C-alpha positions as a Python dict, from the first residue, in 0.01 Angstrom:
ca = {
    (1, 'M'): (0, 0, 0),
    (2, 'S'): (-294, -197, 138),
    (3, 'T'): (-567, -35, 349),
    (4, 'R'): (-429, -203, 660),
    (5, 'E'): (-77, -80, 592),
    (6, 'S'): (-208, 269, 519),
    (7, 'Q'): (-398, 277, 849),
    (8, 'K'): (-91, 153, 1034),
    (9, 'A'): (125, 425, 878),
    (10, 'E'): (-137, 685, 966),
    (11, 'R'): (-149, 573, 1330),
    (12, 'R'): (230, 576, 1339),
    (13, 'E'): (242, 940, 1224),
    (14, 'M'): (-35, 1036, 1468),
    (15, 'I'): (173, 895, 1752),
    (16, 'L'): (492, 1069, 1638),
    (17, 'D'): (310, 1401, 1592),
    (18, 'A'): (156, 1369, 1938),
    (19, 'A'): (497, 1287, 2088),
    (20, 'R'): (651, 1593, 1921),
    (21, 'A'): (377, 1814, 2064),
    (22, 'L'): (421, 1668, 2413),
    (23, 'I'): (799, 1717, 2394),
    (24, 'L'): (747, 2086, 2320),
    (25, 'E'): (468, 2133, 2576),
    (26, 'G'): (612, 1963, 2883),
    (27, 'A'): (817, 2155, 3137),
    (28, 'R'): (1093, 1895, 3109),
    (29, 'G'): (1003, 1782, 2758),
    (30, 'D'): (911, 1438, 2895),
    (31, 'F'): (582, 1248, 2873),
    (32, 'S'): (429, 919, 2981),
    (33, 'M'): (298, 653, 2745),
    (34, 'P'): (-63, 698, 2872),
    (35, 'Q'): (-28, 1072, 2798),
    (36, 'L'): (100, 991, 2450),
    (37, 'A'): (-180, 746, 2373),
    (38, 'A'): (-443, 996, 2489),
    (39, 'A'): (-289, 1279, 2287),
    (40, 'A'): (-274, 1060, 1975),
    (41, 'G'): (-627, 929, 2027),
    (42, 'V'): (-522, 564, 2025),
    (43, 'A'): (-534, 274, 2270),
    (44, 'L'): (-249, 249, 2522),
    (45, 'V'): (-117, -68, 2356),
    (46, 'T'): (-95, 91, 2010),
    (47, 'P'): (234, 282, 2061),
    (48, 'Y'): (391, -36, 2199),
    (49, 'N'): (255, -245, 1912),
    (50, 'L'): (388, -5, 1650),
    (51, 'F'): (720, 98, 1808),
    (52, 'G'): (796, -149, 2084),
    (53, 'S'): (909, 110, 2339),
    (54, 'K'): (919, 477, 2424),
    (55, 'A'): (1290, 481, 2336),
    (56, 'N'): (1207, 365, 1983),
    (57, 'I'): (951, 645, 1948),
    (58, 'L'): (1213, 902, 2046),
    (59, 'L'): (1460, 740, 1809),
    (60, 'A'): (1210, 761, 1521),
    (61, 'I'): (1159, 1130, 1598),
    (62, 'A'): (1534, 1196, 1607),
    (63, 'R'): (1572, 1014, 1276),
    (64, 'E'): (1293, 1211, 1104),
    (65, 'N'): (1360, 1553, 1256),
    (66, 'I'): (1738, 1556, 1265),
    (67, 'F'): (1909, 1283, 1066),
    (68, 'E'): (1688, 1276, 757),
    (69, 'P'): (1731, 1651, 691),
    (70, 'M'): (2108, 1593, 705),
    (71, 'R'): (2106, 1368, 399),
    (72, 'E'): (2234, 1643, 172),
    (73, 'I'): (2575, 1621, 338),
    (74, 'D'): (2629, 1295, 145),
    (75, 'Q'): (2633, 1498, -179),
    (76, 'L'): (2885, 1760, -70),
    (77, 'P'): (3195, 1762, -292),
    (78, 'C'): (3521, 1712, -105),
    (79, 'D'): (3777, 1809, -371),
    (80, 'D'): (3856, 2117, -163),
    (81, 'L'): (3890, 2005, 200),
    (82, 'G'): (3845, 2352, 348),
    (83, 'R'): (3532, 2417, 143),
    (84, 'F'): (3398, 2073, 234),
    (85, 'V'): (3435, 2141, 608),
    (86, 'S'): (3272, 2483, 568),
    (87, 'D'): (2979, 2348, 364),
    (88, 'L'): (2930, 2056, 604),
    (89, 'S'): (2921, 2297, 898),
    (90, 'S'): (2668, 2517, 718),
    (91, 'V'): (2428, 2228, 654),
    (92, 'L'): (2454, 2101, 1011),
    (93, 'A'): (2403, 2448, 1158),
    (94, 'R'): (2096, 2501, 941),
    (95, 'V'): (1944, 2168, 1047),
    (96, 'Y'): (2009, 2206, 1419),
    (97, 'H'): (1952, 2579, 1454),
    (98, 'G'): (1636, 2574, 1244),
    (99, 'D'): (1473, 2331, 1488),
    (100, 'R'): (1676, 2432, 1792),
    (101, 'H'): (1387, 2462, 2040),
    (102, 'F'): (1258, 2116, 1956),
    (103, 'Y'): (1610, 1971, 1954),
    (104, 'R'): (1675, 2113, 2301),
    (105, 'R'): (1353, 1960, 2435),
    (106, 'L'): (1424, 1628, 2262),
    (107, 'I'): (1761, 1604, 2437),
    (108, 'Q'): (1592, 1680, 2769),
    (109, 'T'): (1338, 1406, 2701),
    (110, 'L'): (1606, 1153, 2612),
    (111, 'T'): (1811, 1229, 2921),
    (112, 'A'): (1500, 1209, 3142),
    (113, 'Q'): (1456, 840, 3061),
    (114, 'N'): (1555, 579, 3318),
    (115, 'S'): (1729, 373, 3048),
    (116, 'A'): (2023, 486, 2836),
    (117, 'E'): (1884, 287, 2542),
    (118, 'G'): (1745, 589, 2359),
    (119, 'I'): (2057, 803, 2394),
    (120, 'K'): (2283, 517, 2288),
    (121, 'A'): (2072, 461, 1978),
    (122, 'V'): (2081, 830, 1885),
    (123, 'V'): (2459, 838, 1936),
    (124, 'Q'): (2495, 535, 1710),
    (125, 'L'): (2281, 705, 1444),
    (126, 'N'): (2511, 1005, 1469),
    (127, 'Y'): (2816, 787, 1411),
    (128, 'E'): (2653, 617, 1113),
    (129, 'R'): (2556, 954, 966),
    (130, 'F'): (2922, 1059, 944),
    (131, 'E'): (3078, 728, 836),
    (132, 'P'): (3014, 774, 460),
    (133, 'L'): (3178, 1116, 478),
    (134, 'A'): (3484, 979, 657),
    (135, 'E'): (3505, 694, 408),
    (136, 'R'): (3490, 937, 114),
    (137, 'L'): (3761, 1162, 255),
    (138, 'L'): (3988, 862, 302),
    (139, 'A'): (3909, 711, -41),
    (140, 'Q'): (3982, 1040, -218),
    (141, 'K'): (4305, 1073, -16),
    (142, 'K'): (4199, 1404, 136),
    (143, 'L'): (4300, 1258, 473),
    (144, 'R'): (4588, 1025, 552),
    (145, 'P'): (4465, 678, 658),
    (146, 'V'): (4606, 705, 1009),
    (147, 'L'): (4259, 649, 1154),
    (148, 'G'): (3979, 429, 1023),
    (149, 'K'): (3642, 562, 907),
    (150, 'H'): (3467, 447, 1227),
    (151, 'V'): (3696, 644, 1457),
    (152, 'L'): (3687, 948, 1228),
    (153, 'A'): (3307, 940, 1220),
    (154, 'Q'): (3295, 920, 1598),
    (155, 'Q'): (3526, 1220, 1631),
    (156, 'F'): (3315, 1420, 1385),
    (157, 'A'): (3002, 1335, 1586),
    (158, 'H'): (3171, 1423, 1916),
    (159, 'A'): (3284, 1762, 1783),
    (160, 'I'): (2931, 1843, 1666),
    (161, 'A'): (2778, 1723, 1994),
    (162, 'A'): (3021, 1935, 2200),
    (163, 'A'): (2933, 2250, 2006),
    (164, 'L'): (2562, 2172, 2037),
    (165, 'Q'): (2581, 2121, 2412),
    (166, 'H'): (2755, 2456, 2447),
    (167, 'R'): (2493, 2628, 2229),
    (168, 'I'): (2206, 2470, 2424),
    (169, 'I'): (2340, 2644, 2734),
    (170, 'T'): (2449, 2977, 2586),
    (171, 'R'): (2220, 3007, 2280),
    (172, 'G'): (2340, 3209, 1979),
    (173, 'S'): (2295, 3258, 1605),
    (174, 'E'): (2308, 3002, 1325),
    (175, 'E'): (2629, 3161, 1196),
    (176, 'R'): (2791, 3129, 1538),
    (177, 'L'): (2693, 2763, 1554),
    (178, 'K'): (2829, 2708, 1203),
    (179, 'L'): (3165, 2859, 1301),
    (180, 'E'): (3187, 2645, 1615),
    (181, 'F'): (3109, 2331, 1412),
    (182, 'E'): (3370, 2433, 1156),
    (183, 'L'): (3640, 2497, 1415),
    (184, 'G'): (3581, 2161, 1583),
    (185, 'L'): (3596, 1974, 1253),
    (186, 'I'): (3909, 2159, 1140),
    (187, 'L'): (4090, 2059, 1456),
    (188, 'I'): (4015, 1695, 1372),
    (189, 'V'): (4100, 1688, 1001),
    (190, 'A'): (4399, 1925, 1001),
    (191, 'G'): (4628, 1666, 1158),
    (192, 'L'): (4542, 1413, 886),
    (193, 'A'): (4541, 1652, 589),
    (194, 'S'): (4817, 1724, 338),
    (195, 'A'): (5067, 1996, 426),
    (196, 'A'): (4900, 2246, 191),
    (197, 'D'): (4550, 2171, 321),
    (198, 'R'): (4674, 2180, 680),
    (199, 'T'): (4814, 2529, 637),
    (200, 'S'): (4494, 2669, 490),
    (201, 'L'): (4280, 2489, 748),
    (202, 'L'): (4481, 2628, 1039),
    (203, 'E'): (4462, 2977, 889),
    (204, 'R'): (4086, 2937, 874),
    (205, 'A'): (4085, 2815, 1236),
    (206, 'R'): (4266, 3134, 1341),
    (207, 'D'): (4011, 3344, 1150),
    (208, 'I'): (3728, 3164, 1330),
    (209, 'E'): (3898, 3215, 1666),
    (210, 'R'): (3911, 3588, 1602),
    (211, 'A'): (3549, 3591, 1486),
    (212, 'I'): (3399, 3409, 1785),
    (213, 'G'): (3638, 3550, 2045),
}
């Protein structure tokens, strides 16, 4: 990496770190670009030159803080569908619950924007994060190909988002969040699973229902 590229990367991280701090500090989690530039110690034009827009800064933060830590889900074995759903839910709960205060503020910041650009981009990242999983489940015939990988990925993302929105309001433990993720995912995959897998998945769903009340 050249000196110029190194300096550019350093300024980029300074801006992202400053944005993260402002997200956590602000009453609504929001900040202005002049505030960001001052906090990062750079000229006002620098964030625009490096990222193009505030929405892209928030997207970069979502990618680094949320979606990158999720990468391990791509390595989860799916020979046992029930175990796969449980392990997937555990990883997601660990990622979101471990950084739950920042995640809550990040969502507030995204929704405070006048444009829906940032939220749409994050939603699309969410879909793309689950597409390889959906494709693998279909390829290994763990799910019947009634739905394509794109629709499956969207439904996975929606189930996770619904549980997260509920947890943002009511709070709760990592284990509780894991069970809510698991229940939502089971209700999606059970209808496409084999008869044997469907039976065990629905039994697990009943166990979760009893556990979370």
